[in-house]
C-alpha positions as a Markdown table, in Angstrom:
| # | Residue | x | y | z |
|---|---|---|---|---|
| 1 | Met | 143.6 | 54.6 | 20.7 |
| 2 | Asp | 145.8 | 51.7 | 19.5 |
| 3 | Ile | 145.8 | 48.6 | 21.9 |
| 4 | His | 149.2 | 47.7 | 20.8 |
| 5 | Glu | 150.6 | 50.9 | 22.5 |
| 6 | Val | 150.1 | 49.2 | 25.8 |
| 7 | Asn | 153.4 | 49.2 | 27.6 |
| 8 | Ser | 154.1 | 45.7 | 28.9 |
| 9 | Ala | 156.2 | 47.2 | 31.7 |
| 10 | Phe | 153.2 | 48.1 | 33.6 |
| 11 | Glu | 152.8 | 45.6 | 36.5 |
| 12 | Pro | 149.4 | 44.6 | 38.0 |
| 13 | Asn | 148.3 | 46.5 | 41.1 |
| 14 | Pro | 150.4 | 44.9 | 43.9 |
| 15 | Asp | 148.0 | 46.2 | 46.6 |
| 16 | Ala | 144.9 | 44.6 | 45.1 |
| 17 | Ser | 144.1 | 41.1 | 46.5 |
| 18 | Leu | 141.1 | 41.0 | 44.1 |
| 19 | Ile | 140.6 | 42.2 | 40.5 |
| 20 | Ala | 140.0 | 45.9 | 40.5 |
| 21 | His | 136.5 | 46.9 | 39.3 |
| 22 | Ile | 136.6 | 49.9 | 36.9 |
| 23 | Leu | 133.5 | 51.9 | 35.7 |
| 24 | Val | 133.7 | 53.6 | 32.4 |
| 25 | Val | 131.2 | 56.5 | 32.0 |
| 26 | Asp | 130.9 | 58.0 | 28.5 |
| 27 | Asp | 128.0 | 58.8 | 26.2 |
| 28 | Glu | 129.9 | 57.7 | 23.2 |
| 29 | Leu | 129.5 | 54.0 | 22.6 |
| 30 | Ala | 132.7 | 53.7 | 20.7 |
| 31 | Met | 134.7 | 55.3 | 23.5 |
| 32 | Arg | 133.1 | 53.0 | 26.0 |
| 33 | Glu | 133.9 | 49.9 | 24.1 |
| 34 | Ser | 137.4 | 51.0 | 23.3 |
| 35 | Leu | 138.2 | 51.6 | 27.0 |
| 36 | Arg | 136.5 | 48.4 | 28.0 |
| 37 | Glu | 138.8 | 46.4 | 25.6 |
| 38 | Ile | 141.9 | 48.2 | 26.9 |
| 39 | Leu | 141.2 | 47.6 | 30.5 |
| 40 | Glu | 140.0 | 44.1 | 30.1 |
| 41 | Leu | 143.3 | 43.2 | 28.4 |
| 42 | Glu | 145.0 | 44.5 | 31.5 |
| 43 | Gly | 142.9 | 42.0 | 33.6 |
| 44 | Phe | 140.4 | 44.5 | 35.1 |
| 45 | Gln | 136.7 | 43.9 | 35.6 |
| 46 | Val | 134.9 | 46.6 | 33.7 |
| 47 | Ser | 131.4 | 48.0 | 33.9 |
| 48 | Leu | 129.9 | 50.5 | 31.5 |
| 49 | Ala | 127.5 | 53.5 | 31.9 |
| 50 | Asp | 126.3 | 55.9 | 29.2 |
| 51 | Gly | 125.7 | 58.9 | 31.5 |
| 52 | Gly | 125.9 | 60.3 | 35.0 |
| 53 | Glu | 122.5 | 59.0 | 36.2 |
| 54 | Ala | 123.4 | 55.5 | 35.1 |
| 55 | Ala | 126.8 | 55.7 | 36.7 |
| 56 | Leu | 125.2 | 56.6 | 40.0 |
| 57 | Asp | 122.8 | 53.7 | 39.8 |
| 58 | Ile | 125.8 | 51.4 | 39.4 |
| 59 | Leu | 127.7 | 53.0 | 42.3 |
| 60 | Glu | 124.6 | 52.5 | 44.4 |
| 61 | Gln | 124.5 | 48.7 | 43.8 |
| 62 | Thr | 128.1 | 47.8 | 43.1 |
| 63 | Pro | 131.5 | 48.6 | 44.8 |
| 64 | Ile | 133.6 | 50.4 | 42.3 |
| 65 | Asp | 137.4 | 50.9 | 42.7 |
| 66 | Leu | 137.9 | 53.5 | 40.0 |
| 67 | Met | 135.8 | 55.4 | 37.6 |
| 68 | Leu | 136.9 | 56.7 | 34.1 |
| 69 | Leu | 134.4 | 59.6 | 33.6 |
| 70 | Asp | 133.8 | 61.8 | 30.5 |
| 71 | Leu | 133.6 | 65.5 | 31.3 |
| 72 | Lys | 131.1 | 66.5 | 28.6 |
| 73 | Met | 127.9 | 64.5 | 28.6 |
| 74 | Lys | 124.2 | 65.1 | 28.1 |
| 75 | Gly | 122.2 | 65.4 | 31.3 |
| 76 | Met | 124.6 | 65.2 | 34.3 |
| 77 | Asp | 128.0 | 66.2 | 33.1 |
| 78 | Gly | 131.2 | 64.9 | 34.5 |
| 79 | Leu | 131.6 | 67.6 | 37.3 |
| 80 | Glu | 128.0 | 67.0 | 38.5 |
| 81 | Thr | 128.5 | 63.2 | 38.5 |
| 82 | Thr | 131.8 | 63.6 | 40.4 |
| 83 | Glu | 130.2 | 65.6 | 43.1 |
| 84 | Ala | 127.4 | 63.1 | 43.5 |
| 85 | Ala | 129.7 | 60.1 | 43.3 |
| 86 | Lys | 132.0 | 61.5 | 46.0 |
| 87 | His | 129.0 | 61.6 | 48.5 |
| 88 | Leu | 127.7 | 58.2 | 47.4 |
| 89 | Ser | 131.1 | 56.3 | 47.1 |
| 90 | Pro | 134.0 | 58.4 | 48.6 |
| 91 | Glu | 136.4 | 55.5 | 48.2 |
| 92 | Thr | 136.0 | 55.4 | 44.4 |
| 93 | Val | 138.9 | 57.1 | 42.6 |
| 94 | Ile | 137.8 | 59.2 | 39.6 |
| 95 | Ile | 139.8 | 60.0 | 36.5 |
| 96 | Met | 138.3 | 62.6 | 34.1 |
| 97 | Leu | 138.4 | 62.3 | 30.4 |
| 98 | Thr | 137.7 | 65.1 | 27.9 |
| 99 | Ala | 138.2 | 66.1 | 24.3 |
| 100 | His | 138.0 | 69.8 | 25.2 |
| 101 | Gly | 140.5 | 70.3 | 27.9 |
| 102 | Thr | 141.5 | 73.7 | 29.2 |
| 103 | Leu | 143.5 | 74.7 | 32.3 |
| 104 | Glu | 140.2 | 75.9 | 33.9 |
| 105 | Ser | 138.4 | 72.6 | 33.3 |
| 106 | Ala | 141.3 | 70.6 | 34.7 |
| 107 | Ile | 141.4 | 72.8 | 37.8 |
| 108 | Gly | 137.7 | 72.4 | 38.1 |
| 109 | Ala | 137.8 | 68.6 | 37.9 |
| 110 | Met | 140.4 | 68.5 | 40.7 |
| 111 | Arg | 138.4 | 70.8 | 42.9 |
| 112 | Tyr | 135.4 | 68.5 | 42.5 |
| 113 | Gly | 137.5 | 65.6 | 43.7 |
| 114 | Ala | 139.0 | 63.9 | 40.5 |
| 115 | Phe | 142.3 | 62.2 | 41.0 |
| 116 | Asp | 143.6 | 62.7 | 37.5 |
| 117 | Tyr | 142.6 | 64.4 | 34.2 |
| 118 | Leu | 143.3 | 63.1 | 30.7 |
| 119 | Leu | 142.8 | 64.5 | 27.2 |
| 120 | Lys | 141.2 | 62.6 | 24.5 |
| 121 | Pro | 142.5 | 60.9 | 22.5 |
| 122 | Ala | 144.8 | 59.6 | 25.3 |
| 123 | Ala | 147.6 | 57.1 | 24.6 |
| 124 | Val | 146.8 | 53.7 | 26.0 |
| 125 | Gly | 150.0 | 53.7 | 28.0 |
| 126 | Asp | 149.0 | 57.0 | 29.6 |
| 127 | Ile | 145.5 | 55.7 | 30.5 |
| 128 | Ile | 146.9 | 52.5 | 32.1 |
| 129 | Ala | 149.5 | 54.5 | 33.9 |
| 130 | Ser | 146.9 | 56.8 | 35.3 |
| 131 | Val | 144.6 | 53.9 | 36.3 |
| 132 | Gln | 147.6 | 52.1 | 38.2 |
| 133 | Arg | 148.3 | 55.4 | 40.0 |
| 134 | Gly | 144.7 | 55.9 | 40.9 |
| 135 | Leu | 144.4 | 52.2 | 42.3 |
| 136 | Ala | 147.6 | 52.7 | 44.2 |
| 137 | His | 146.2 | 55.8 | 45.8 |
| 138 | Arg | 143.0 | 54.1 | 46.6 |
| 139 | Ala | 144.9 | 51.2 | 48.3 |
| 140 | Gln | 146.7 | 53.8 | 50.5 |
| 141 | Met | 143.4 | 55.5 | 51.4 |
| 142 | Met | 141.9 | 52.2 | 52.3 |
| 143 | Arg | 144.8 | 51.2 | 54.6 |
| 144 | Gln | 144.6 | 54.6 | 56.3 |
| 145 | Arg | 140.9 | 54.3 | 56.8 |
| 146 | Asp | 141.3 | 50.8 | 58.3 |
| 147 | Leu | 144.0 | 52.1 | 60.6 |
| 148 | Val | 141.8 | 55.0 | 61.8 |
| 149 | Gly | 138.9 | 52.5 | 62.3 |
| 150 | Leu | 141.0 | 50.3 | 64.5 |
| 151 | Met | 142.1 | 53.3 | 66.5 |
| 152 | Gln | 138.5 | 54.4 | 67.0 |
| 153 | Arg | 137.4 | 51.0 | 68.0 |
| 154 | Ala | 140.2 | 50.8 | 70.6 |
| 155 | Ile | 139.3 | 54.2 | 72.0 |
| 156 | Thr | 135.6 | 53.1 | 72.2 |
| 157 | Glu | 136.4 | 50.0 | 74.1 |
| 158 | Phe | 138.3 | 51.9 | 76.8 |
| 159 | Gln | 135.5 | 54.5 | 77.3 |
| 160 | Pro | 133.0 | 53.9 | 80.1 |
| 161 | Ala | 129.5 | 53.1 | 79.1 |
| 162 | Pro | 127.3 | 56.2 | 79.1 |
| 163 | Val | 125.1 | 56.5 | 82.2 |
| 164 | Ala | 121.4 | 57.2 | 81.5 |
| 165 | Leu | 120.3 | 60.4 | 83.3 |
| 166 | Pro | 116.7 | 60.9 | 84.7 |
| 167 | Gly | 114.6 | 62.9 | 82.2 |
| 168 | Lys | 117.0 | 62.5 | 79.3 |
| 169 | Ser | 115.5 | 59.4 | 77.6 |
| 170 | Ala | 113.1 | 61.5 | 75.6 |
| 171 | Glu | 115.9 | 63.5 | 74.1 |
| 172 | Arg | 118.1 | 60.4 | 73.4 |
| 173 | His | 115.4 | 58.3 | 71.7 |
| 174 | Leu | 113.2 | 59.2 | 68.7 |
| 175 | Lys | 110.4 | 56.6 | 68.1 |
| 176 | Leu | 107.7 | 56.7 | 65.4 |
| 177 | Arg | 105.7 | 53.7 | 64.4 |
| 178 | Glu | 107.9 | 50.7 | 64.5 |
| 179 | Ile | 111.2 | 52.6 | 64.1 |
| 180 | Asp | 113.2 | 53.6 | 67.2 |
| 181 | Leu | 116.4 | 55.7 | 66.9 |
| 182 | Asp | 119.0 | 56.2 | 69.6 |
| 183 | Leu | 120.3 | 59.6 | 68.6 |
| 184 | Gln | 123.4 | 59.5 | 70.9 |
| 185 | Arg | 124.7 | 56.0 | 69.8 |
| 186 | His | 123.4 | 56.2 | 66.2 |
| 187 | Ile | 121.5 | 53.0 | 66.5 |
| 188 | Ala | 118.3 | 52.3 | 64.6 |
| 189 | Val | 115.9 | 49.5 | 65.5 |
| 190 | Val | 113.0 | 48.5 | 63.2 |
| 191 | Arg | 110.4 | 46.0 | 64.5 |
| 192 | Gly | 113.0 | 44.8 | 67.1 |
| 193 | Arg | 115.8 | 44.3 | 64.5 |
| 194 | Val | 119.0 | 46.5 | 64.7 |
| 195 | Leu | 119.9 | 48.0 | 61.4 |
| 196 | Asp | 123.2 | 48.6 | 59.7 |
| 197 | Leu | 122.7 | 52.2 | 58.6 |
| 198 | Thr | 125.5 | 54.5 | 57.3 |
| 199 | Leu | 125.9 | 57.7 | 59.1 |
| 200 | Thr | 124.3 | 59.5 | 56.2 |
| 201 | Glu | 121.3 | 57.2 | 56.1 |
| 202 | Phe | 120.8 | 57.5 | 59.9 |
| 203 | Arg | 121.0 | 61.3 | 59.8 |
| 204 | Met | 118.6 | 61.5 | 56.9 |
| 205 | Leu | 116.1 | 59.1 | 58.6 |
| 206 | Ala | 116.4 | 61.1 | 61.9 |
| 207 | Tyr | 115.9 | 64.4 | 60.1 |
| 208 | Met | 112.7 | 63.2 | 58.5 |
| 209 | Met | 111.4 | 61.6 | 61.6 |
| 210 | Glu | 111.9 | 64.8 | 63.5 |
| 211 | Arg | 109.6 | 66.4 | 61.0 |
| 212 | Pro | 106.9 | 63.7 | 60.5 |
| 213 | Asp | 104.3 | 64.3 | 57.7 |
| 214 | Gln | 106.3 | 67.2 | 56.5 |
| 215 | Val | 107.5 | 67.2 | 52.9 |
| 216 | Ile | 111.3 | 68.0 | 52.7 |
| 217 | Ser | 113.0 | 68.9 | 49.4 |
| 218 | Pro | 116.1 | 67.1 | 48.2 |
| 219 | Arg | 118.1 | 70.3 | 48.7 |
| 220 | Glu | 117.0 | 70.7 | 52.2 |
| 221 | Leu | 118.0 | 67.1 | 53.0 |
| 222 | Val | 121.4 | 67.4 | 51.4 |
| 223 | Gly | 122.2 | 70.7 | 53.2 |
| 224 | Ala | 120.9 | 69.5 | 56.6 |
| 225 | Val | 122.4 | 66.0 | 56.5 |
| 226 | Gln | 125.6 | 66.5 | 54.6 |
| 227 | Gly | 126.3 | 70.2 | 55.1 |
| 228 | Tyr | 126.5 | 70.6 | 51.4 |
| 229 | Gln | 124.8 | 73.1 | 49.1 |
| 230 | Ala | 123.7 | 71.4 | 45.9 |
| 231 | Asp | 121.5 | 72.6 | 43.1 |
| 232 | Glu | 118.1 | 70.9 | 42.6 |
| 233 | His | 119.2 | 68.5 | 39.9 |
| 234 | Glu | 122.2 | 67.3 | 41.8 |
| 235 | Ala | 120.4 | 67.1 | 45.2 |
| 236 | Arg | 117.8 | 64.9 | 43.6 |
| 237 | Ala | 120.4 | 62.5 | 42.3 |
| 238 | Ile | 122.2 | 62.3 | 45.7 |
| 239 | Val | 119.1 | 61.9 | 47.8 |
| 240 | Arg | 117.4 | 59.5 | 45.5 |
| 241 | Val | 120.4 | 57.0 | 46.0 |
| 242 | His | 120.3 | 57.3 | 49.8 |
| 243 | Ile | 116.6 | 57.0 | 50.1 |
| 244 | Arg | 116.7 | 53.9 | 47.9 |
| 245 | Arg | 119.3 | 52.3 | 50.2 |
| 246 | Leu | 117.3 | 53.4 | 53.3 |
| 247 | Arg | 114.2 | 51.9 | 52.0 |
| 248 | Gln | 116.0 | 48.6 | 51.4 |
| 249 | Lys | 116.8 | 48.5 | 55.1 |
| 250 | Ile | 113.7 | 49.9 | 56.8 |
| 251 | Glu | 110.7 | 49.0 | 54.6 |
| 252 | Pro | 109.0 | 45.6 | 54.8 |
| 253 | Asp | 108.7 | 45.9 | 50.9 |
| 254 | Pro | 111.0 | 48.5 | 49.5 |
| 255 | Asp | 109.0 | 48.6 | 46.3 |
| 256 | Leu | 105.9 | 49.6 | 48.3 |
| 257 | Pro | 107.3 | 51.9 | 51.0 |
| 258 | Glu | 105.2 | 52.6 | 54.1 |
| 259 | Tyr | 107.5 | 55.0 | 56.0 |
| 260 | Val | 109.5 | 57.2 | 53.6 |
| 261 | Leu | 107.2 | 58.4 | 50.8 |
| 262 | Asn | 107.9 | 60.4 | 47.7 |
| 263 | Val | 105.9 | 63.5 | 46.9 |
| 264 | Arg | 106.5 | 63.7 | 43.1 |
| 265 | Gly | 108.3 | 66.8 | 42.1 |
| 266 | Val | 108.6 | 68.1 | 45.7 |
| 267 | Gly | 110.5 | 65.8 | 48.0 |
| 268 | Tyr | 110.2 | 63.2 | 50.7 |
| 269 | Val | 108.1 | 62.7 | 53.8 |
| 270 | Phe | 108.2 | 60.3 | 56.7 |
| 271 | Ser | 104.6 | 59.1 | 57.1 |
| 272 | Thr | 103.0 | 58.5 | 60.5 |
| 273 | Ser | 100.1 | 56.9 | 58.7 |
| 274 | Ala | 99.8 | 53.1 | 58.3 |
| 275 | Asp | 97.6 | 53.5 | 55.2 |
| 276 | Ala | 98.2 | 51.5 | 52.1 |
| 277 | Pro | 101.7 | 52.0 | 50.8 |
| 278 | Glu | 102.6 | 53.8 | 47.6 |
| 279 | Pro | 104.9 | 52.5 | 44.8 |
| 280 | Ala | 108.5 | 53.5 | 45.2 |
| 281 | Ala | 109.7 | 56.5 | 43.3 |
């Protein structure tokens, strides 16, 4: 790719009030650095990952607007990474890159949720054009999401408060140790503090608390909580991210969890015991 091919006619993203953050995921160092240079010249903030697992770690910790993702990588390939990323960060737009493109692989990428599909070596102008289209698409999605959120809040404000019925409190609340879940209102309280849990985090915690001291596999958790059938490798990647975030919110010390414990090679368990905590895994 020749940086001088960049078409100066491409304008900055008009919908972005902040600099867009792009994640480049490729197991080839030269490709990562080349894409970084191209994107930084366009004024984007760029992060790099050398594989799918590393990309998911970054998505867990950092808001990413768009991801340029290699299809063929060791370990988690581009399709597996796309599937996991869509559950972890649905607002992130994904553009797939591959040196071995076929019609089938392009269709597969789109089915997994990729926004666009480019063949290596792609012209710099084509890369920038695809990125700009992807960011414009994301801006439109975010506006629609905000509008739906405003409508939902308006509807909620006009709804009467639920009336507690005799004999229903046990069905509505789930309490174990210092954690109290309101299953109807999706509110989690830990040691008197209301938590800001995502819907997936809340459902995952509730599912484990409904089965205390029972080891639950990642595949079962993904299927039950997200209604999604994943293979063991993909399910571990998806659940690991949500468990890590959940621990950050409910555990006194996330590095030494007391509630959600890992049974290595098997799954996770909500522990009713207040014994010495184990190192996070």
